[in-house]
PAKERO-664038 format. One record per atom (N, C-alpha, C): residue number from 1; atom name; x, y negated, z; residue in one letter. Coordinates in pm, whole numbers, padded with zeros to 5 digits, always signed. Each point is the difference from the previous one (the first is absolute). Last residue first. Layout:
N
PT   pos   site       px       py       pz   code
PT   NUM     CA        X        Y        Z      A
...
end
This chain:
186
PT   pos   site       px       py       pz   code
PT   186      N   -00366   +02779   +00618      X
PT   186     CA   -00132   +00073   +00118      X
PT   186      C   -00091   -00059   -00104      X
PT   185      N   +00463   -00119   -00090      X
PT   185     CA   -00073   +00142   -00051      X
PT   185      C   -00027   +00045   +00058      X
PT   184      N   +00191   -00461   -00032      X
PT   184     CA   +00022   +00088   +00081      X
PT   184      C   -00036   +00179   +00039      X
PT   183      N   -00197   -00362   -00294      X
PT   183     CA   +00162   -00013   -00064      X
PT   183      C   +00060   +00086   +00111      X
PT   182      N   -00485   -00055   -00008      X
PT   182     CA   +00041   +00113   -00070      X
PT   182      C   +00136   -00006   +00008      X
PT   181      N   -00156   -00276   +00306      X
PT   181     CA   -00015   +00151   -00007      X
PT   181      C   +00021   +00099   -00067      X
PT   180      N   +00016   -00459   -00112      X
PT   180     CA   +00130   +00018   +00067      X
PT   180      C   -00054   +00146   +00117      X
PT   179      N   -00286   -00199   -00351      X
PT   179     CA   +00096   +00053   +00000      X
PT   179      C   +00128   +00033   +00055      X
PT   178      N   -00445   -00157   +00211      X
PT   178     CA   +00090   +00228   -00120      X
PT   178      C   +00023   -00045   -00041      X
PT   177      N   +00008   -00382   +00178      X
PT   177     CA   -00003   +00071   +00138      X
PT   177      C   +00001   +00153   -00119      X
PT   176      N   -00090   -00383   -00232      X
PT   176     CA   +00132   -00018   +00022      X
PT   176      C   +00039   +00156   +00112      X
PT   175      N   -00384   -00109   -00149      X
PT   175     CA   +00029   +00085   -00098      X
PT   175      C   +00134   -00025   +00023      X
PT   174      N   -00249   -00170   +00348      X
PT   174     CA   -00092   +00129   -00033      X
PT   174      C   +00082   +00085   -00087      X
PT   173      N   +00049   -00510   +00004      X
PT   173     CA   +00050   +00097   +00143      X
PT   173      C   -00010   +00144   -00016      X
PT   172      N   -00028   -00309   -00448      X
PT   172     CA   -00100   +00056   +00130      X
PT   172      C   +00094   +00074   +00055      X
PT   171      N   +00147   -00319   -00419      X
PT   171     CA   +00041   +00093   +00084      X
PT   171      C   -00078   +00025   +00137      X
PT   170      N   -00029   -00295   -00509      X
PT   170     CA   -00078   +00045   +00103      X
PT   170      C   +00068   +00129   +00068      X
PT   169      N   +00051   -00424   -00418      X
PT   169     CA   +00005   +00161   +00069      X
PT   169      C   +00016   +00035   +00112      X
PT   168      N   -00078   -00426   -00419      X
PT   168     CA   -00064   +00053   +00119      X
PT   168      C   +00031   +00086   +00034      X
PT   167      N   +00176   -00363   -00388      X
PT   167     CA   -00104   +00135   +00008      X
PT   167      C   +00034   +00017   +00175      X
PT   166      N   -00018   -00494   -00316      X
PT   166     CA   +00062   +00107   +00074      X
PT   166      C   -00096   +00136   +00021      X
PT   165      N   +00049   -00483   -00281      X
PT   165     CA   -00056   +00110   -00011      X
PT   165      C   +00117   +00096   +00117      X
PT   164      N   -00049   -00518   +00045      X
PT   164     CA   +00074   +00115   -00069      X
PT   164      C   -00057   +00067   +00009      X
PT   163      N   -00091   -00395   +00233      X
PT   163     CA   -00092   +00032   -00116      X
PT   163      C   +00127   +00058   -00120      X
PT   162      N   +00061   -00119   +00472      X
PT   162     CA   +00144   -00093   -00128      X
PT   162      C   -00090   -00003   -00112      X
PT   161      N   -00165   +00310   +00366      X
PT   161     CA   -00004   -00144   +00090      X
PT   161      C   +00062   -00085   -00133      X
PT   160      N   -00159   +00470   -00243      X
PT   160     CA   +00102   -00076   +00162      X
PT   160      C   -00020   -00139   +00087      X
PT   159      N   -00349   +00424   -00285      X
PT   159     CA   +00071   -00187   -00010      X
PT   159      C   +00092   -00006   +00090      X
PT   158      N   -00149   +00493   -00142      X
PT   158     CA   -00078   -00095   +00086      X
PT   158      C   +00084   -00133   -00118      X
PT   157      N   -00082   +00604   +00054      X
PT   157     CA   +00089   -00131   -00073      X
PT   157      C   -00120   -00090   +00035      X
PT   156      N   +00072   +00538   +00209      X
PT   156     CA   -00082   -00078   -00109      X
PT   156      C   +00107   -00141   -00067      X
PT   155      N   +00108   +00417   +00314      X
PT   155     CA   -00136   -00045   +00020      X
PT   155      C   -00065   -00073   -00074      X
PT   154      N   +00425   +00333   +00041      X
PT   154     CA   -00058   -00068   -00117      X
PT   154      C   -00109   -00073   +00038      X
PT   153      N   +00329   +00215   +00323      X
PT   153     CA   -00116   +00072   -00107      X
PT   153      C   -00026   -00127   -00036      X
PT   152      N   +00435   +00201   +00337      X
PT   152     CA   -00111   -00110   -00028      X
PT   152      C   -00090   +00020   -00138      X
PT   151      N   +00434   +00216   +00167      X
PT   151     CA   -00135   +00030   +00028      X
PT   151      C   -00089   +00000   +00048      X
PT   150      N   +00501   -00119   -00112      X
PT   150     CA   -00101   -00079   +00199      X
PT   150      C   -00107   +00082   -00004      X
PT   149      N   +00165   +00048   -00437      X
PT   149     CA   +00069   +00035   +00037      X
PT   149      C   -00033   +00024   +00203      X
PT   148      N   -00212   -00250   -00325      X
PT   148     CA   -00051   +00083   -00036      X
PT   148      C   +00148   +00130   +00102      X
PT   147      N   +00021   -00483   -00013      X
PT   147     CA   -00056   +00006   +00077      X
PT   147      C   -00095   +00158   -00007      X
PT   146      N   +00408   -00135   -00255      X
PT   146     CA   +00034   +00055   +00164      X
PT   146      C   -00153   +00032   +00078      X
PT   145      N   -00037   -00075   -00490      X
PT   145     CA   +00068   +00105   +00065      X
PT   145      C   +00019   +00047   +00150      X
PT   144      N   -00107   -00417   -00171      X
PT   144     CA   -00123   +00052   +00007      X
PT   144      C   +00095   +00171   -00004      X
PT   143      N   +00285   -00377   +00008      X
PT   143     CA   -00112   +00008   +00122      X
PT   143      C   -00108   +00129   +00001      X
PT   142      N   +00245   -00075   -00424      X
PT   142     CA   +00081   +00044   +00157      X
PT   142      C   -00078   -00015   +00084      X
PT   141      N   -00171   -00151   -00318      X
PT   141     CA   +00020   +00099   -00064      X
PT   141      C   +00108   +00130   +00108      X
PT   140      N   -00268   -00520   -00127      X
PT   140     CA   +00080   +00032   +00118      X
PT   140      C   +00021   +00163   +00018      X
PT   139      N   -00317   -00268   -00252      X
PT   139     CA   +00097   +00012   -00087      X
PT   139      C   +00190   +00018   +00065      X
PT   138      N   -00536   -00070   +00208      X
PT   138     CA   +00075   +00137   -00077      X
PT   138      C   +00104   +00002   -00094      X
PT   137      N   +00006   -00247   +00496      X
PT   137     CA   -00077   +00005   -00148      X
PT   137      C   +00053   +00083   -00118      X
PT   136      N   -00104   +00065   +00573      X
PT   136     CA   +00070   -00017   -00095      X
PT   136      C   -00052   +00016   -00155      X
PT   135      N   -00120   +00103   +00588      X
PT   135     CA   -00051   -00099   -00108      X
PT   135      C   +00098   -00023   -00119      X
PT   134      N   -00115   +00374   +00420      X
PT   134     CA   +00091   -00081   -00086      X
PT   134      C   -00026   -00072   -00087      X
PT   133      N   -00211   +00201   +00476      X
PT   133     CA   +00010   -00037   -00096      X
PT   133      C   +00110   -00063   -00066      X
PT   132      N   -00223   +00368   +00425      X
PT   132     CA   +00177   -00095   -00062      X
PT   132      C   -00094   -00092   -00126      X
PT   131      N   -00248   +00269   +00451      X
PT   131     CA   +00015   -00049   -00083      X
PT   131      C   +00129   -00045   -00054      X
PT   130      N   -00128   +00043   +00404      X
PT   130     CA   -00081   +00098   -00036      X
PT   130      C   -00003   +00020   -00202      X
PT   129      N   +00341   -00077   +00465      X
PT   129     CA   -00021   -00079   -00103      X
PT   129      C   -00106   +00098   -00005      X
PT   128      N   +00264   -00081   +00334      X
PT   128     CA   -00060   +00127   +00012      X
PT   128      C   -00091   -00055   -00104      X
PT   127      N   +00447   -00182   +00101      X
PT   127     CA   -00127   -00076   -00005      X
PT   127      C   -00129   +00053   +00009      X
PT   126      N   +00421   +00315   +00032      X
PT   126     CA   -00020   -00150   +00107      X
PT   126      C   -00108   -00079   -00013      X
PT   125      N   +00035   +00406   -00303      X
PT   125     CA   +00088   -00001   +00163      X
PT   125      C   -00050   -00085   +00065      X
PT   124      N   -00158   -00127   -00466      X
PT   124     CA   -00014   +00103   +00043      X
PT   124      C   +00003   +00078   +00159      X
PT   123      N   +00283   -00344   -00220      X
PT   123     CA   -00174   -00031   +00047      X
PT   123      C   -00085   +00092   +00038      X
PT   122      N   +00450   +00120   -00058      X
PT   122     CA   -00002   -00062   +00107      X
PT   122      C   -00153   -00080   -00007      X
PT   121      N   +00151   +00273   -00348      X
PT   121     CA   -00022   +00069   +00068      X
PT   121      C   -00038   -00082   +00105      X
PT   120      N   +00080   -00267   -00392      X
PT   120     CA   -00139   +00080   -00018      X
PT   120      C   -00044   +00071   +00155      X
PT   119      N   +00420   -00193   -00065      X
PT   119     CA   -00106   -00085   +00065      X
PT   119      C   -00089   +00072   -00002      X
PT   118      N   +00337   +00253   -00165      X
PT   118     CA   +00007   +00005   +00134      X
PT   118      C   -00063   -00156   +00066      X
PT   117      N   -00028   +00125   -00477      X
PT   117     CA   -00066   +00153   +00103      X
PT   117      C   +00040   -00074   +00115      X
PT   116      N   +00156   -00321   -00239      X
PT   116     CA   -00122   +00004   -00066      X
PT   116      C   -00073   +00110   +00103      X
PT   115      N   +00434   -00065   -00073      X
PT   115     CA   -00034   -00091   +00099      X
PT   115      C   -00149   +00013   -00022      X
PT   114      N   +00206   +00332   -00278      X
PT   114     CA   +00035   +00003   +00153      X
PT   114      C   -00070   -00089   +00124      X
PT   113      N   -00043   -00074   -00491      X
PT   113     CA   -00097   +00121   +00054      X
PT   113      C   +00025   -00014   +00105      X
PT   112      N   +00318   -00287   -00201      X
PT   112     CA   -00156   -00059   +00048      X
PT   112      C   -00111   +00122   +00069      X
PT   111      N   +00447   +00147   -00157      X
PT   111     CA   +00028   -00118   +00113      X
PT   111      C   -00196   -00037   +00043      X
PT   110      N   +00201   +00268   -00421      X
PT   110     CA   -00019   +00042   +00106      X
PT   110      C   -00053   -00039   +00152      X
PT   109      N   +00190   -00094   -00422      X
PT   109     CA   +00097   +00049   +00114      X
PT   109      C   -00067   +00031   +00146      X
PT   108      N   -00112   -00293   -00439      X
PT   108     CA   -00019   +00122   -00082      X
PT   108      C   +00163   +00085   +00123      X
PT   107      N   +00012   -00537   +00092      X
PT   107     CA   -00093   -00003   -00070      X
PT   107      C   +00013   +00262   -00008      X
PT   106      N   +00256   -00410   +00163      X
PT   106     CA   -00002   +00126   +00123      X
PT   106      C   -00128   +00120   -00092      X
PT   105      N   +00136   -00453   -00155      X
PT   105     CA   +00142   +00076   +00015      X
PT   105      C   -00064   +00105   +00050      X
PT   104      N   -00324   -00313   -00008      X
PT   104     CA   +00001   +00063   -00111      X
PT   104      C   +00091   +00090   -00046      X
PT   103      N   -00196   -00125   +00451      X
PT   103     CA   +00081   -00081   -00080      X
PT   103      C   +00010   +00076   -00086      X
PT   102      N   -00445   +00123   +00196      X
PT   102     CA   +00121   +00030   +00050      X
PT   102      C   +00082   -00164   -00129      X
PT   101      N   -00483   +00119   +00282      X
PT   101     CA   +00086   -00069   -00114      X
PT   101      C   +00167   +00036   +00052      X
PT   100      N   -00568   +00123   +00225      X
PT   100     CA   +00128   +00021   +00001      X
PT   100      C   +00058   -00029   -00214      X
PT    99      N   -00450   +00085   +00398      X
PT    99     CA   +00039   -00064   -00140      X
PT    99      C   +00164   +00011   +00057      X
PT    98      N   -00547   +00129   +00208      X
PT    98     CA   +00157   +00006   -00012      X
PT    98      C   +00029   -00029   -00097      X
PT    97      N   -00442   -00084   +00321      X
PT    97     CA   +00043   -00031   -00106      X
PT    97      C   +00128   -00007   -00009      X
PT    96      N   -00422   +00184   +00265      X
PT    96     CA   +00129   -00060   +00041      X
PT    96      C   +00007   -00002   -00125      X
PT    95      N   -00409   +00133   +00258      X
PT    95     CA   +00072   +00025   -00085      X
PT    95      C   +00089   -00122   -00014      X
PT    94      N   -00426   +00186   +00279      X
PT    94     CA   +00124   -00024   +00056      X
PT    94      C   +00093   -00011   -00075      X
PT    93      N   -00468   -00091   -00232      X
PT    93     CA   +00026   +00089   +00159      X
PT    93      C   +00109   -00033   -00020      X
PT    92      N   -00041   -00083   -00412      X
PT    92     CA   -00136   -00056   +00023      X
PT    92      C   +00075   +00106   +00117      X
PT    91      N   +00186   -00142   -00435      X
PT    91     CA   +00067   -00002   +00148      X
PT    91      C   -00116   +00002   +00126      X
PT    90      N   -00013   +00005   -00549      X
PT    90     CA   +00013   +00184   +00098      X
PT    90      C   +00077   -00044   +00154      X
PT    89      N   -00030   -00413   -00317      X
PT    89     CA   -00171   +00096   -00031      X
PT    89      C   +00026   +00073   +00108      X
PT    88      N   +00249   -00458   +00021      X
PT    88     CA   +00072   +00199   -00044      X
PT    88      C   -00129   +00056   +00028      X
PT    87      N   -00003   -00417   +00127      X
PT    87     CA   +00026   -00045   -00137      X
PT    87      C   -00009   +00167   -00061      X
PT    86      N   +00048   -00112   +00473      X
PT    86     CA   -00145   +00049   -00061      X
PT    86      C   -00037   -00027   -00143      X
PT    85      N   +00485   +00161   +00306      X
PT    85     CA   -00104   -00130   -00003      X
PT    85      C   -00111   +00038   -00120      X
PT    84      N   +00326   +00339   +00334      X
PT    84     CA   -00007   -00100   -00179      X
PT    84      C   -00117   -00054   +00037      X
PT    83      N   +00424   +00018   +00317      X
PT    83     CA   -00175   +00035   -00013      X
PT    83      C   +00007   -00013   -00114      X
PT    82      N   +00452   +00087   -00004      X
PT    82     CA   -00046   -00097   +00035      X
PT    82      C   -00161   +00038   -00014      X
PT    81      N   +00573   +00156   -00088      X
PT    81     CA   -00121   +00062   +00049      X
PT    81      C   -00128   -00097   +00093      X
PT    80      N   +00487   +00069   -00318      X
PT    80     CA   -00095   -00090   +00042      X
PT    80      C   -00094   +00062   +00061      X
PT    79      N   +00520   +00029   -00192      X
PT    79     CA   -00093   +00100   +00018      X
PT    79      C   -00075   -00088   +00036      X
PT    78      N   +00419   -00175   -00291      X
PT    78     CA   -00082   +00017   +00119      X
PT    78      C   -00036   +00056   +00029      X
PT    77      N   +00490   -00038   -00210      X
PT    77     CA   -00113   -00032   -00019      X
PT    77      C   -00117   -00001   +00138      X
PT    76      N   +00498   +00097   -00011      X
PT    76     CA   -00031   +00041   -00139      X
PT    76      C   -00203   -00041   -00032      X
PT    75      N   +00502   -00143   +00356      X
PT    75     CA   -00150   -00037   -00078      X
PT    75      C   -00027   +00042   -00141      X
PT    74      N   +00438   +00181   +00351      X
PT    74     CA   -00079   -00085   -00083      X
PT    74      C   -00145   -00011   -00066      X
PT    73      N   +00242   +00280   +00382      X
PT    73     CA   -00083   -00098   +00019      X
PT    73      C   +00002   -00111   -00102      X
PT    72      N   +00278   +00374   +00044      X
PT    72     CA   +00073   -00118   -00024      X
PT    72      C   -00157   -00074   +00052      X
PT    71      N   -00087   +00387   +00021      X
PT    71     CA   +00146   +00017   +00089      X
PT    71      C   +00014   -00101   -00049      X
PT    70      N   -00463   +00098   -00081      X
PT    70     CA   +00061   +00091   +00121      X
PT    70      C   +00125   -00037   +00019      X
PT    69      N   -00213   -00297   -00330      X
PT    69     CA   +00075   +00075   -00063      X
PT    69      C   -00007   +00117   +00143      X
PT    68      N   -00464   -00366   -00010      X
PT    68     CA   +00163   +00016   -00008      X
PT    68      C   +00053   +00115   -00021      X
PT    67      N   -00455   -00298   -00012      X
PT    67     CA   +00064   +00111   -00024      X
PT    67      C   +00160   +00021   -00021      X
PT    66      N   -00402   -00293   +00241      X
PT    66     CA   +00114   -00042   -00089      X
PT    66      C   +00002   +00132   +00003      X
PT    65      N   -00452   -00073   +00097      X
PT    65     CA   +00092   +00035   +00032      X
PT    65      C   +00153   -00051   -00082      X
PT    64      N   -00604   -00123   +00161      X
PT    64     CA   +00128   -00022   -00094      X
PT    64      C   +00137   +00074   +00077      X
PT    63      N   -00398   +00052   +00277      X
PT    63     CA   -00014   -00047   -00105      X
PT    63      C   +00100   +00004   -00125      X
PT    62      N   -00199   +00029   +00571      X
PT    62     CA   +00050   +00098   -00076      X
PT    62      C   -00042   -00143   -00108      X
PT    61      N   -00089   -00059   +00436      X
PT    61     CA   +00122   +00018   +00017      X
PT    61      C   +00008   +00117   -00139      X
PT    60      N   -00339   -00381   +00012      X
PT    60     CA   -00004   +00143   +00064      X
PT    60      C   +00078   +00130   -00009      X
PT    59      N   +00067   -00537   +00017      X
PT    59     CA   -00152   +00071   +00048      X
PT    59      C   -00019   +00119   +00026      X
PT    58      N   +00458   -00173   -00158      X
PT    58     CA   -00036   -00041   +00225      X
PT    58      C   -00167   +00049   -00037      X
PT    57      N   +00155   +00107   -00415      X
PT    57     CA   +00042   +00074   +00069      X
PT    57      C   +00043   +00002   +00173      X
PT    56      N   -00179   -00296   -00341      X
PT    56     CA   -00040   +00119   -00021      X
PT    56      C   +00009   +00106   +00094      X
PT    55      N   +00196   -00451   -00088      X
PT    55     CA   -00162   +00010   +00133      X
PT    55      C   -00060   +00137   -00019      X
PT    54      N   +00406   -00007   -00295      X
PT    54     CA   +00049   -00020   +00175      X
PT    54      C   -00128   +00050   +00067      X
PT    53      N   -00048   -00063   -00511      X
PT    53     CA   +00009   +00122   +00052      X
PT    53      C   +00049   +00022   +00189      X
PT    52      N   -00095   -00416   -00210      X
PT    52     CA   -00119   +00061   +00034      X
PT    52      C   -00011   +00171   +00047      X
PT    51      N   +00367   -00375   -00121      X
PT    51     CA   -00123   +00012   +00106      X
PT    51      C   -00065   +00069   +00027      X
PT    50      N   +00222   +00075   -00418      X
PT    50     CA   +00053   +00066   +00133      X
PT    50      C   -00063   -00080   +00137      X
PT    49      N   -00207   -00149   -00383      X
PT    49     CA   -00002   +00140   +00019      X
PT    49      C   +00082   +00081   +00125      X
PT    48      N   +00050   -00460   -00081      X
PT    48     CA   -00164   -00002   +00001      X
PT    48      C   -00026   +00170   +00030      X
PT    47      N   +00448   -00166   -00210      X
PT    47     CA   -00023   -00009   +00130      X
PT    47      C   -00142   +00055   +00091      X
PT    46      N   +00028   +00033   -00495      X
PT    46     CA   +00077   +00107   +00089      X
PT    46      C   +00058   -00035   +00172      X
PT    45      N   -00217   -00309   -00315      X
PT    45     CA   -00117   +00120   +00000      X
PT    45      C   +00082   +00132   +00110      X
PT    44      N   +00234   -00411   -00067      X
PT    44     CA   -00105   -00032   +00080      X
PT    44      C   -00066   +00149   -00029      X
PT    43      N   +00282   -00038   -00338      X
PT    43     CA   +00077   +00028   +00174      X
PT    43      C   -00078   -00018   +00074      X
PT    42      N   -00207   +00255   -00371      X
PT    42     CA   +00085   -00148   -00047      X
PT    42      C   +00082   -00012   +00143      X
PT    41      N   -00114   +00466   -00266      X
PT    41     CA   -00085   -00139   +00090      X
PT    41      C   +00109   -00062   +00022      X
PT    40      N   -00098   +00222   -00494      X
PT    40     CA   +00056   -00040   +00117      X
PT    40      C   -00045   -00050   +00107      X
PT    39      N   -00332   +00275   -00357      X
PT    39     CA   +00100   -00081   +00025      X
PT    39      C   +00121   -00054   +00118      X
PT    38      N   -00427   +00284   -00176      X
PT    38     CA   +00099   +00065   -00043      X
PT    38      C   +00103   -00117   -00002      X
PT    37      N   -00376   +00005   +00308      X
PT    37     CA   -00048   -00066   -00152      X
PT    37      C   +00150   +00037   -00080      X
PT    36      N   -00028   +00309   +00416      X
PT    36     CA   -00085   -00098   -00036      X
PT    36      C   -00031   -00023   -00128      X
PT    35      N   +00384   +00297   +00001      X
PT    35     CA   -00065   -00080   +00120      X
PT    35      C   -00070   -00078   -00024      X
PT    34      N   +00225   +00281   -00302      X
PT    34     CA   -00062   +00071   +00073      X
PT    34      C   -00064   -00074   +00124      X
PT    33      N   +00365   -00181   -00215      X
PT    33     CA   -00120   +00004   -00116      X
PT    33      C   -00123   +00036   +00022      X
PT    32      N   +00412   -00095   +00258      X
PT    32     CA   -00145   -00077   +00047      X
PT    32      C   -00058   -00029   -00111      X
PT    31      N   +00392   +00334   -00015      X
PT    31     CA   -00036   -00004   +00113      X
PT    31      C   -00172   -00082   -00017      X
PT    30      N   +00328   -00022   -00346      X
PT    30     CA   -00003   +00125   +00078      X
PT    30      C   -00133   +00032   +00057      X
PT    29      N   +00166   -00420   -00032      X
PT    29     CA   -00082   +00026   -00114      X
PT    29      C   -00048   +00118   +00009      X
PT    28      N   +00258   -00281   +00406      X
PT    28     CA   +00010   +00102   -00114      X
PT    28      C   -00120   +00041   -00058      X
PT    27      N   -00002   -00245   +00386      X
PT    27     CA   +00060   -00139   -00106      X
PT    27      C   -00019   +00159   -00134      X
PT    26      N   -00106   +00114   +00407      X
PT    26     CA   -00139   -00049   -00036      X
PT    26      C   +00069   -00071   -00137      X
PT    25      N   +00345   +00225   +00305      X
PT    25     CA   -00130   +00088   -00092      X
PT    25      C   -00066   -00050   -00054      X
PT    24      N   +00259   -00326   +00267      X
PT    24     CA   +00118   +00093   -00180      X
PT    24      C   -00139   +00058   -00028      X
PT    23      N   -00184   -00187   +00392      X
PT    23     CA   +00034   -00128   -00131      X
PT    23      C   +00104   +00114   -00122      X
PT    22      N   -00053   +00280   +00428      X
PT    22     CA   -00163   -00029   -00080      X
PT    22      C   -00002   -00128   -00117      X
PT    21      N   +00409   +00092   +00255      X
PT    21     CA   -00046   +00094   -00031      X
PT    21      C   -00113   -00020   -00135      X
PT    20      N   +00093   -00304   +00341      X
PT    20     CA   +00062   -00050   -00123      X
PT    20      C   +00056   +00159   -00070      X
PT    19      N   -00204   +00031   +00378      X
PT    19     CA   -00130   -00127   -00087      X
PT    19      C   +00062   +00013   -00130      X
PT    18      N   +00124   +00254   +00399      X
PT    18     CA   +00005   +00096   -00134      X
PT    18      C   -00090   -00147   -00109      X
PT    17      N   +00174   -00065   +00518      X
PT    17     CA   +00081   +00069   -00104      X
PT    17      C   -00059   +00054   -00218      X
PT    16      N   -00289   -00098   +00451      X
PT    16     CA   +00059   -00153   -00105      X
PT    16      C   +00130   +00044   -00084      X
PT    15      N   -00295   +00384   +00112      X
PT    15     CA   +00048   -00079   +00036      X
PT    15      C   +00057   -00086   -00079      X
PT    14      N   -00377   +00488   +00075      X
PT    14     CA   +00055   -00140   -00053      X
PT    14      C   +00062   -00075   +00115      X
PT    13      N   +00030   +00509   +00054      X
PT    13     CA   -00086   -00084   +00022      X
PT    13      C   +00032   -00138   -00040      X
PT    12      N   +00238   +00434   -00196      X
PT    12     CA   +00033   -00102   +00134      X
PT    12      C   -00185   -00077   -00085      X
PT    11      N   +00229   +00469   -00132      X
PT    11     CA   -00115   -00081   -00028      X
PT    11      C   -00033   -00080   +00128      X
PT    10      N   +00428   +00327   -00233      X
PT    10     CA   -00070   -00080   +00141      X
PT    10      C   -00065   -00082   -00036      X
PT     9      N   +00214   +00437   -00306      X
PT     9     CA   -00015   -00119   +00054      X
PT     9      C   -00064   -00041   +00174      X
PT     8      N   +00122   +00428   -00265      X
PT     8     CA   +00056   -00107   -00058      X
PT     8      C   +00025   -00163   +00010      X
PT     7      N   -00259   +00431   +00267      X
PT     7     CA   +00183   +00015   -00078      X
PT     7      C   +00095   -00049   -00038      X
PT     6      N   -00383   -00244   +00221      X
PT     6     CA   -00016   +00132   +00002      X
PT     6      C   +00095   +00031   -00064      X
PT     5      N   -00241   -00326   +00384      X
PT     5     CA   +00084   +00043   -00068      X
PT     5      C   +00006   +00098   -00095      X
PT     4      N   -00279   -00457   +00274      X
PT     4     CA   -00046   +00129   -00092      X
PT     4      C   +00156   +00078   -00049      X
PT     3      N   -00064   -00402   +00382      X
PT     3     CA   +00061   +00047   -00093      X
PT     3      C   -00032   +00139   -00080      X
PT     2      N   -00259   -00298   +00371      X
PT     2     CA   +00072   +00031   +00011      X
PT     2      C   -00004   +00043   -00133      X
PT     1      N   -00161   -00256   +00319      X
PT     1     CA   -00042   -00049   -00124      X
PT     1      C   +00120   +00113   -00052      X
end
């Protein structure tokens, strides 16, 4: 369970200390309006999800990460990587779902993109993913921009687990590899 490090961030495997941070984020209407049914998470649901994130790491060796400032180690948000569920139409093969949320105090600083890029690359390098899938609500234009900057392409629309409309974006390993070669000048 290694920590991913970027220029400004530490992406730390999920820990007990992050439970209260998730509770704080999912009680903020600027955050929860784009999560599932658009309502705040109650303490019981926070506990359930927190336990599930810890269990996922225990079973699979990857999952949700706390996004921390590299210097202060202040909690900035979360970056997640999970197996893409069958409810996501584009999840065939060895697909992983990527996601990110930030504390609104840190929006518009490139932090979500930096964290998501590190998780994307770890999925393709460390886990040998064949495909990455992201899902977000159509009104979440910030996540749509981040998905595009990650190289993801709109695959279609679907209905999420809470009955909400979602957009599905996909990045195939082949496209990620081609982008890396092009960026390296080859």
